[in-house]
C-alpha positions in Angstrom: -0.1 0.1 0.1 1.4 3.2 -0.9 0.1 7.1 0.6 0.0 9.8 -1.8 1.5 12.8 -0.3 -0.6 15.9 -1.7 0.9 18.9 -2.3 -0.8 21.4 0.0 0.8 25.0 0.8 -1.1 26.6 3.7 -0.6 29.8 5.8 -2.3 29.8 9.0 -2.5 32.6 11.6 -4.0 31.8 15.3 -3.7 35.1 16.8 -3.9 34.0 20.4 -1.4 36.1 23.0 0.6 38.6 22.3 2.1 37.2 19.4 0.6 35.1 16.8 1.0 31.7 16.0 1.9 31.2 12.5 1.8 27.8 10.2 3.0 27.1 7.0 2.4 23.8 5.7 3.9 22.4 2.4 6.8 24.5 2.2 9.3 22.1 4.2 10.7 18.3 5.0 8.2 17.5 1.4 8.8 13.8 1.5 7.5 13.4 4.8 3.6 12.3 4.8 3.1 15.5 6.7 5.1 18.7 8.2 4.1 22.0 9.4 6.7 24.8 10.6 5.5 27.3 13.1 6.8 30.7 14.2 6.1 31.9 17.7 8.0 35.2 17.7 11.3 34.3 17.6 10.5 30.5 17.9 11.1 28.5 14.8 10.1 24.3 15.2 9.3 22.1 12.8 6.6 18.9 13.0 6.9 15.9 10.8 4.0 12.8 10.7 5.0 9.7 9.1 3.4 6.5 8.7 4.4 3.0 8.0 1.3 1.8 5.7 2.8 -1.7 5.7 2.9 -2.3 9.2 -0.6 -3.1 10.2 -0.6 -4.6 13.6 -2.8 -6.8 15.9 -2.5 -5.4 19.1 -5.2 -3.0 20.3 -3.5 0.4 20.7 -2.1 2.9 18.2 1.3 2.4 17.7 2.3 6.1 18.4 5.8 7.6 19.1 5.9 11.2 19.6 9.4 12.9 19.8 10.3 16.2 20.8 13.7 17.5 20.1 15.6 21.1 21.5 18.6 21.8 19.4 20.9 24.1 21.3 21.9 26.0 18.8 18.4 27.3 18.4 19.2 29.5 21.2 23.0 30.3 20.1 24.6 27.9 22.3 27.1 25.1 22.3 25.8 21.6 24.4 27.2 21.5 27.8 29.6 18.3 28.7 32.6 17.0 27.1 30.5 15.7 24.0 29.3 18.8 21.9 26.2 17.1 20.3 22.7 17.0 21.5 22.5 13.1 23.0 19.9 11.3 24.9 16.2 13.6 25.6 16.4 15.8 28.4 13.1 15.2 31.0 12.1 18.3 29.4 12.3 16.8 25.8 10.3 13.6 27.1 7.6 15.6 28.8 7.3 17.5 26.1 7.0 14.4 23.7 4.1 13.2 26.5 2.4 16.4 26.4 2.1 15.8 22.7 1.1 12.1 22.5 -1.6 12.6 25.1 -3.4 15.3 23.0 -3.6 13.4 19.7 -3.3 9.7 20.4 -7.4 9.6 21.7 -8.1 11.4 18.2 -6.7 8.6 16.1 -10.0 6.9 14.5 -10.6 3.0 16.2 -9.1 0.4 14.5 -5.7 2.1 13.3 -2.8 -0.1 13.9 0.1 1.7 11.6 3.0 2.3 13.3 3.6 6.4 13.3 6.0 9.2 14.1 5.8 12.6 15.0 9.0 14.4 15.3 9.2 17.9 16.4 12.2 19.7 16.7 13.4 23.4 17.6 15.2 25.1 15.0 15.1 28.6 16.5 14.8 29.7 20.2 13.8 33.1 21.4 14.0 32.6 25.0 10.6 33.9 25.2 8.3 31.7 25.3 8.3 27.9 26.3 8.5 26.0 23.0 6.1 23.8 23.6 3.0 25.2 22.9 4.3 25.6 19.2 5.4 22.1 19.2 1.9 20.7 20.0 0.5 23.0 17.2 2.8 22.0 14.7 2.8 18.8 15.5 -1.1 18.1 15.3 -1.2 20.8 11.7 1.4 18.2 10.4 -1.5 15.4 11.2 -3.6 17.1 10.1 -2.8 18.1 6.6 -1.4 14.3 5.7 -2.9 11.5 4.2 -2.9 9.7 7.8 -6.2 9.5 9.0 -6.1 12.6 12.0 -9.4 14.5 11.2 -9.2 17.1 14.1 -7.2 20.6 14.6 -5.7 20.1 18.2 -4.9 23.6 19.3 -2.8 23.6 22.6 -2.5 27.1 24.7 -0.9 28.0 28.1 -3.2 30.0 30.6 -1.9 32.3 33.3 -3.4 34.3 35.8 -1.9 38.2 35.6 -3.7 40.6 38.1 -6.9 38.0 38.5 -7.3 38.0 34.7 -6.4 35.6 32.4 -4.0 35.1 30.1 -3.5 33.0 26.8 0.5 31.9 26.2 2.4 34.5 28.6 5.9 34.7 28.6 8.3 33.0 30.7 8.9 36.5 32.7 4.9 36.4 32.7 4.5 32.6 33.8 7.4 32.7 36.8 5.0 35.3 38.5 1.3 33.9 38.1 -0.2 31.5 40.3 -1.4 29.1 37.4 0.4 27.1 34.6 -2.4 26.0 32.7 -1.3 23.9 29.2 -4.8 22.7 27.8 -5.3 21.1 24.7 -8.4 20.6 22.6 -11.1 20.8 19.4 -13.5 22.2 18.4 -16.1 19.9 20.3 -14.4 20.4 24.0 -10.8 20.0 25.7 -8.7 16.8 25.1 -5.7 17.1 27.8 -5.0 19.3 30.8 -1.6 19.6 32.7 -1.5 22.8 35.2 0.6 23.4 37.9 -0.7 26.1 40.6 -0.3 27.9 43.8 -3.0 26.7 45.9 -5.7 27.6 43.3 -9.4 27.7 44.3 -11.6 24.7 42.8 -14.2 27.4 41.3 -11.1 29.6 39.7 -9.6 26.2 38.0 -12.8 25.6 36.6 -13.1 29.0 35.1 -9.8 29.2 33.5 -10.6 25.7 32.2 -13.9 27.1 30.5 -12.1 30.3 29.5 -9.2 28.0 28.2 -11.8 26.2 26.4 -13.5 29.1 24.6 -10.3 30.1 23.2 -9.4 26.4 21.8 -12.7 26.3 20.4 -12.4 29.5 18.3 -8.8 28.8 17.1 -9.9 25.1 15.8 -12.6 26.1 13.9 -10.6 28.8 12.0 -8.4 25.8 11.6 -10.7 23.9 10.2 -11.9 26.0 8.2 -8.9 26.4 6.0 -8.3 22.3 6.0 -12.1 21.8 4.4 -10.8 24.3 1.7 -8.2 22.5 0.8 -10.0 18.9 -0.1 -7.6 17.1 1.9 -10.2 14.5 3.6 -10.7 12.4 0.5 -7.4 11.4 -0.1 -6.8 10.5 3.8 -6.5 6.7 4.5 -9.7 4.8 5.5 -9.7 2.6 8.7 -12.6 0.2 9.4 -12.5 -0.8 12.7 -12.3 -4.7 13.1 -15.4 -6.0 13.9 -16.5 -9.1 15.7 -19.1 -11.3 13.8 -22.3 -10.8 15.1 -23.0 -14.2 15.3 -19.7 -15.1 17.4 -20.3 -11.6 20.0 -24.2 -13.3 20.6 -22.8 -16.9 21.3 -19.9 -15.3 23.7 -22.7 -13.3 25.4 -24.6 -16.3 26.1 -22.2 -18.6 27.5 -19.6 -16.1 29.2 -21.8 -12.9 30.5 -22.6 -14.1 34.1 -19.5 -15.8 34.3 -17.4 -12.6 33.5 -19.5 -10.8 35.4 -18.9 -12.7 38.5 -14.4 -12.9 37.4 -14.7 -9.1 37.7 -16.0 -8.8 41.0 -13.2 -11.6 42.4 -11.9 -9.5 45.2 -8.4 -9.0 44.6 -6.9 -7.5 41.1 -4.4 -10.7 40.7 -7.3 -13.0 41.6 -9.8 -11.2 39.3 -7.2 -11.1 36.4 -6.8 -14.8 36.8 -10.8 -15.5 36.5 -10.9 -13.6 33.5 -8.2 -15.0 32.1 -9.6 -18.7 32.8 -12.7 -17.7 30.7 -10.6 -16.6 27.9 -8.2 -20.0 28.0 -11.8 -21.7 28.1 -13.2 -20.0 25.2 -9.8 -20.1 22.9 -9.7 -24.0 23.8 -12.4 -24.9 21.2 -10.5 -22.6 18.5 -8.1 -24.4 16.4 -4.6 -23.2 16.9 -4.3 -22.7 13.0 -7.2 -20.8 12.5 -5.5 -17.2 14.0 -8.1 -14.9 12.7 -10.9 -16.8 14.8 -8.6 -16.7 17.7 -8.2 -12.7 17.2 -12.0 -12.6 17.3 -12.8 -14.7 20.1 -10.2 -12.4 22.0 -11.7 -9.0 20.7 -15.0 -10.8 21.4 -14.5 -11.6 25.4 -12.7 -8.3 25.3 -15.7 -6.1 24.1 -17.5 -8.5 26.8 -15.6 -6.9 29.8 -15.8 -3.6 28.5 -19.9 -3.6 27.9 -20.0 -4.9 31.3 -18.1 -2.9 33.4 -19.7 0.2 31.9 -23.0 -1.3 31.9 -22.5 -2.0 35.7 -21.3 1.5 36.7 -23.5 3.4 34.2 -26.4 1.8 34.2 -26.3 -0.1 37.8 -24.0 2.6 40.2 -22.0 -0.9 41.1 -17.8 -0.7 40.7 -16.4 -4.3 40.0 -14.9 -4.3 43.7 -18.4 -3.2 45.2 -17.5 0.3 46.0 -19.7 3.6 45.8 -18.7 5.9 43.4 -17.4 8.7 45.4 -16.1 5.4 48.0 -12.2 5.7 48.8 -10.1 2.1 49.4 -9.0 1.6 52.4 -5.7 3.4 53.8 -3.0 2.5 55.7 0.3 4.7 56.7 3.4 4.4 58.1 5.9 7.2 58.9 9.7 6.6 60.0 9.9 3.2 59.1 13.8 3.0 57.6 16.3 4.3 60.6 18.7 5.2 57.9 16.6 7.8 55.9 16.4 11.2 56.7 12.7 11.0 56.3 10.8 7.4 55.0 6.6 6.8 54.7 4.6 3.8 54.0 1.4 4.6 51.9 -1.1 2.1 50.9 -4.6 3.2 49.4 -6.5 -0.4 48.2 -3.7 -2.4 46.4 -1.9 0.6 45.7 1.4 0.9 47.5 4.2 3.6 47.8 7.6 3.6 49.7 8.7 7.3 49.5 11.7 8.6 51.2 13.3 12.1 51.7 17.0 12.8 51.5 18.4 16.4 52.5 21.1 17.3 50.9 23.6 20.9 50.6 23.6 23.4 47.7 26.5 21.4 45.4 23.9 18.9 45.3 21.3 20.8 43.4 21.1 19.7 39.9 21.8 21.7 37.1 19.7 22.4 34.0 20.5 23.7 31.0 17.8 24.5 28.5 17.3 26.5 25.5 15.6 29.1 28.0 18.3 29.3 30.1 20.7 27.7 32.9 19.0 27.1 36.3 19.5 24.6 39.6 16.9 22.5 41.0 17.0 22.2 45.0 13.8 20.0 44.6 13.7 16.8 42.9 11.1 13.9 42.7 12.2 10.4 41.3 9.4 8.2 40.6 10.1 4.4 40.0 7.7 1.4 38.8 9.5 -2.0 39.3 7.9 -4.7 37.3 7.4 -6.7 40.7 4.4 -4.0 41.1 2.1 -5.3 39.1 3.0 -9.4 38.8 5.3 -9.3 35.8 8.8 -10.5 34.6 11.0 -7.6 32.7 14.6 -6.3 32.8 15.3 -3.5 35.1 16.8 -0.1 32.4 16.8 3.4 32.5 13.5 5.4 33.6 11.0 5.1 31.2 8.8 8.1 29.8 5.9 6.9 32.0 8.3 6.9 35.1 9.4 10.5 34.3 6.2 11.8 34.0 4.6 10.6 36.8 7.6 11.9 39.0 7.1 15.2 37.2 3.3 15.4 38.0 3.7 13.9 42.0 7.1 17.0 42.0 4.8 19.9 40.5 2.1 18.6 43.1 4.7 19.2 46.2 6.6 22.2 44.7 4.6 25.1 45.5 4.7 23.7 49.5 8.4 23.5 49.9 10.1 26.1 52.0 12.0 28.8 49.9 15.8 28.7 50.0 16.6 31.3 52.2 14.2 30.0 54.9 15.5 26.2 54.6 18.5 26.5 52.7 18.8 22.1 52.0 18.6 20.4 48.7 15.6 18.0 48.8 15.3 14.8 47.0 11.9 12.6 47.4 11.8 9.2 45.8 8.8 6.9 45.4 9.4 3.6 45.0 6.1 1.7 44.0 5.7 -2.0 45.4 2.5 -2.5 44.3 0.2 -1.1 41.8 -3.7 -0.8 40.7 -4.5 2.1 39.4 -3.5 6.2 40.8 0.6 5.3 42.2 1.4 9.0 41.2 -1.5 10.4 43.5 0.2 7.6 46.1 3.4 9.4 45.7 2.1 12.6 46.2 1.0 11.6 49.7 3.5 9.2 50.8 5.9 12.5 49.3 4.1 14.8 51.7 4.6 12.4 54.6 8.1 11.5 54.1 9.2 15.4 54.0 7.3 15.8 57.3 9.4 12.9 58.5 12.3 14.1 57.8 11.3 17.2 59.8 11.1 19.9 56.0 8.6 22.6 57.2 6.4 22.7 54.1 3.4 24.9 54.3 0.7 22.4 54.4 0.3 18.5 53.7 -0.5 17.2 50.1 -2.9 14.5 49.1 -3.6 13.4 45.3 -6.5 11.5 44.0 -7.5 10.2 41.0 -11.2 10.2 39.4 -12.5 8.3 36.4 -15.3 8.8 34.1 -17.8 6.9 32.3 -20.0 8.2 29.4 -23.1 6.5 27.4 -24.6 8.9 25.4 -25.1 12.0 27.3 -25.3 10.4 30.5 -22.2 9.8 33.0 -20.5 8.6 35.7 -17.9 10.6 38.0 -15.8 7.8 40.2 -13.1 8.7 42.9 -10.3 7.1 43.5 -10.4 4.4 40.0 -8.7 1.2 39.9 -6.6 -0.3 37.3 -9.7 -2.2 35.7 -11.8 1.3 35.8 -8.8 3.6 34.5 -8.4 0.3 31.0 -12.5 0.9 30.7 -13.4 3.8 31.3 -13.0 7.4 29.5 -11.4 9.7 31.3 -8.0 9.6 33.9 -8.3 12.8 35.9 -5.4 13.1 38.7 -5.9 16.1 40.9 -3.6 17.0 44.1 -3.4 20.1 46.6 -3.5 21.0 49.7 -7.1 22.0 52.3 -6.6 25.6 50.4 -6.6 24.9 46.7 -5.1 22.5 43.8 -1.2 22.5 43.5 -1.5 20.2 40.5 -3.9 18.7 37.6 -3.8 16.0 35.0 -6.4 15.0 32.6 -6.2 12.0 29.8 -8.9 11.3 27.7 -10.2 8.0 25.3 -13.3 9.9 24.1 -12.8 12.9 21.2 -13.6 15.6 23.8 -14.9 16.5 26.7 -16.3 19.6 28.2 -15.7 22.2 30.9 -19.0 21.3 32.9 -18.0 17.6 33.6 -14.5 18.6 34.4 -15.9 21.2 37.1 -17.8 18.5 38.6 -15.1 16.1 38.7 -12.8 18.6 40.3 -15.2 19.3 42.9 -15.6 15.7 43.8 -12.2 15.6 43.8 -11.9 18.2 46.7 -13.9 15.8 48.7 -12.1 13.0 48.6 -8.8 14.7 49.3 -9.9 16.5 52.2 -10.7 12.8 53.6 -7.2 11.7 52.8 -5.7 14.4 54.3 -8.0 13.8 57.1 -6.3 10.2 57.4 -2.6 11.2 57.1 -3.0 14.3 60.0 -4.2 11.1 62.1 -0.4 9.8 61.8 1.8 12.6 61.4 -0.5 15.9 61.7 2.9 18.2 61.2 6.6 18.4 60.3 8.5 17.1 63.0 10.4 20.1 64.9 14.0 19.4 63.6 15.1 17.6 60.8 16.7 14.2 61.3 19.8 14.1 63.2 21.8 11.8 60.5 21.1 15.0 57.8 23.5 17.5 56.9 23.5 20.5 59.1 23.3 24.0 56.9 23.4 27.2 57.6 23.1 30.4 55.1 24.5 33.9 55.8 24.7 37.3 53.6 28.1 38.9 52.6 28.6 42.0 51.1 29.1 41.2 47.3 32.6 43.4 47.5 33.7 40.9 50.4 33.4 37.9 48.3 36.9 37.9 47.1 38.5 38.7 51.0 36.3 35.3 51.8 38.0 33.7 48.9 41.5 35.2 50.0 44.7 34.9 47.7 44.3 31.5 45.7 41.1 30.3 48.2 43.6 30.7 50.9 41.0 32.1 53.3 38.0 30.1 52.6 40.5 26.6 52.6 41.7 27.4 56.2 38.0 27.6 57.6 36.8 24.7 55.8 40.4 22.9 57.2 39.9 24.3 60.8 36.1 23.3 60.8 35.7 20.5 59.1 32.4 22.2 56.8 32.0 22.9 53.4 31.2 26.4 52.1 29.4 27.2 49.0 29.9 30.9 48.2 27.4 32.1 45.4 27.6 35.4 43.0 25.0 37.4 44.9 26.6 37.6 48.3 25.2 33.8 50.1 27.5 31.6 51.9 25.8 28.1 52.5 28.0 26.5 55.4 27.2 22.6 55.9 28.8 20.3 58.2 27.7 17.4 60.5 27.3 18.8 63.4 25.5 22.4 64.4 28.7 23.4 66.6 30.9 23.0 63.4 28.6 25.2 61.3 28.7 28.0 64.1 32.3 28.0 64.5 32.5 28.2 60.8 29.9 30.8 60.2 31.5 33.1 63.0 34.9 33.0 61.0 32.9 34.1 57.5 31.8 36.6 59.6 34.7 38.0 60.9 36.6 37.8 57.6 33.9 39.9 56.4 33.4 42.7 58.8 34.2 45.9 58.5 36.8 47.3 61.2 35.4 50.1 63.4 36.9 52.8 64.4 37.0 53.2 68.2 35.8 49.3 68.2 38.1 47.1 70.7 39.1 43.8 69.1 40.9 40.7 70.6 43.6 40.7 68.3 47.0 38.3 67.7 50.4 39.1 67.2 51.9 38.4 63.7 55.0 40.1 63.4 57.0 42.4 66.1 59.1 45.2 65.2 61.6 47.9 66.5 58.8 50.3 66.1 55.8 48.3 66.9 53.8 44.8 66.1 51.2 43.7 64.1 48.4 42.5 65.4 45.9 40.8 63.5 42.3 42.0 64.5 40.2 39.7 62.4 41.2 37.0 60.3 43.3 38.2 57.2 42.9 41.8 58.6 45.9 43.2 60.4 46.6 46.8 62.0 50.0 48.6 63.5 50.6 49.1 67.1 53.3 51.4 67.1 55.1 51.4 70.8 54.2 54.8 71.1 50.4 54.0 71.7 51.6 50.1 73.6 50.9 51.8 77.3 50.3 55.3 78.6 53.8 55.6 79.6 56.8 55.6 77.2 57.9 52.1 75.9 61.8 52.0 74.9 61.4 48.7 73.9 58.1 46.5 72.4 58.9 43.5 74.7 58.0 45.6 77.4 54.7 45.0 76.4 54.7 42.3 74.4 56.2 39.3 75.1 56.5 37.1 71.5 54.3 36.3 68.3 51.1 34.6 68.6 50.2 36.7 72.0 46.5 37.8 72.3 45.7 41.1 73.5 43.5 43.8 73.5 43.8 46.6 71.0 41.2 49.6 70.3 41.4 51.1 66.4 42.3 54.3 66.5 41.8 55.0 62.3 41.3 53.5 59.4 42.9 54.9 56.0 43.6 53.5 52.8 43.3 50.1 54.4 45.8 51.2 56.8 44.7 50.6 60.2 46.2 51.8 63.3 45.9 50.4 66.9 46.6 51.4 70.4 46.9 49.3 73.6 47.2 52.6 76.0 43.8 51.4 78.0 44.5 48.0 78.5 48.2 47.6 79.3 49.2 46.8 82.7 51.3 49.5 84.8 54.8 50.0 84.5 56.9 48.0 85.7 59.7 48.6 88.6 63.1 49.2 86.7 64.6 46.4 88.0 61.4 44.3 86.6 62.0 45.6 83.4 63.1 43.2 80.8 66.6 44.0 79.3 66.9 45.2 75.8 67.0 41.8 73.7 70.2 41.5 71.7 73.6 41.4 72.6 74.9 43.7 75.3 75.9 47.0 72.9 80.1 47.7 73.0 81.1 50.9 72.8 82.9 52.2 70.1 86.7 52.7 69.5 86.5 55.3 67.4 84.3 57.1 69.7 85.4 60.3 70.6 86.5 61.3 74.1 86.2 64.3 76.2 89.9 65.5 76.9 90.2 65.4 81.1 89.2 68.9 82.7 91.9 70.6 83.7 91.3 73.9 86.1 92.6 76.7 84.9 95.8 78.6 86.6 95.2 82.7 88.1 97.6 84.9 87.2 
């Protein structure tokens, strides 16, 4: 089978935000089945879409690959590190790839089983806008204006709030100040995908933002669809017919297995229910000859359809869930904290058959992760990592690098907890939370949020408020719908929506929605938000029963950390020539010191005493010498005319012998016994880094002549050349 790539030239402007998105189709990458270029201010991205027409698969999923790449040259930069070439995708690239995938996957027709790849690359980055908005829109344009059976214009926008007003596609500078970052994609029919992070945003305000986004998206999607219809491309698209189950086979399967399938689905326990369903499948396949693969596939599809129909009918028509719960009922919750003795903080959160073991580790500023992106460099001091080992679902699989799913779930949980993390000036630690999923039957990312919040509090991190998360589900049928609280794995598999909401008692901190139907209305999402709030408050109450607030102090095994500020002009003084001064402080106290360009100094050590000692040294080194102030100094050098005294680390003044005592001092050693002696001195004057000192007010009484020290050095000898006075001769009288 060959695809005919149409040569259609289109230029479409999407006027959203301060700078419109300008779409160009048909002029670039003409060997691809579909290609589109979008320019957003000075950001330019190109998306391509290709399909393998001879690769039809039998599996019941869309074999779609979405890859997003950022080229460093797009921002006029070199790749960091030793190898000066782009390598494996960054976390930002993986998350944007998932954003594109989740927006377009639900819109492929049923029965589409051809290998398809969408590649989006950034070729110019303005560093004013995040390229992900342009990337998603370019990907959907490449699919729409191609022979691939993709029939909807998907528009993606980001919504922020500025002075109480919603803003579309804000700049990065505006986004940093906004309490809301809401990414929404949708079609003329409604919302398809939602990804949001917010600062304890109220449910009613979030619903308003979703409704606002839906109106903007629908207007622009209709504009694109009008341009698409004028091309006549729909007639050239590949026609896909979903695999149908013969009516007589479906009737036979329903008659023989309906009651037993319902009983199997209601078997207590995920593994037991799965085994019961598999037993029915084996029984049905046993009657089909092995060589009749087509019949075997038809039987599998028939039983799978029967299972889906039974679950959906139970929920929509009868209001009964497979495990017997009500629509808003949450599975049993069990919580333990502090169960790992050597970690800084730990928690075990179990909800039904989903269990997350979460740990918290505190580190210093050196442990912060450096992030290099097209929009600039930054340091990440809070990170959350999510691990999903195969044993959590009873499977066998080799352990590899984190999957896209693991990175995505970790990013969602991290975004949920980030708003309650104390700022660096209040809690200067680098924080790492790791979630190990020990078993999973739905909503493991939200279990990570709950366990992560508890682990942070167990570690003594003064978070602003505890955070909990819940996964909501949706089943729809011809205008009827049911919203489910705390969905399990089977409900996620057969339902129409996976809607995750996390937040505190005050409001939402993170939101994520994926759907399997063409679109949803904002009204349904509004209802799901309020139902999720009730569940979230219930879980927060259960968490408070175990650990109501952060522990009063951090773990004794965590490093002690102090932050102080020094004037930027004192940074060189603290470092010293060749790092001599700061190295001296580190050697004497055993701490780690990190000096920032803005004057912040991070002091980390194993004990509080070591940190306090280092802090005193830092303050002494960077302190200004005050005229008239008294210091306890140390004599560093003695000369014939006085002594040099170090009054602060690295700061030396001159104590002239005329200022050593209130009486004449012939020899310096009458007052100073030797180098290393500590004496009190008063600063008389500071001029051009020259410091004059006085010891007059602190000198002891003048010792008796017999007690005075003899002048140092060998005895003085009379000079042979010294002129002698002639003897006195009395004059004679005449």
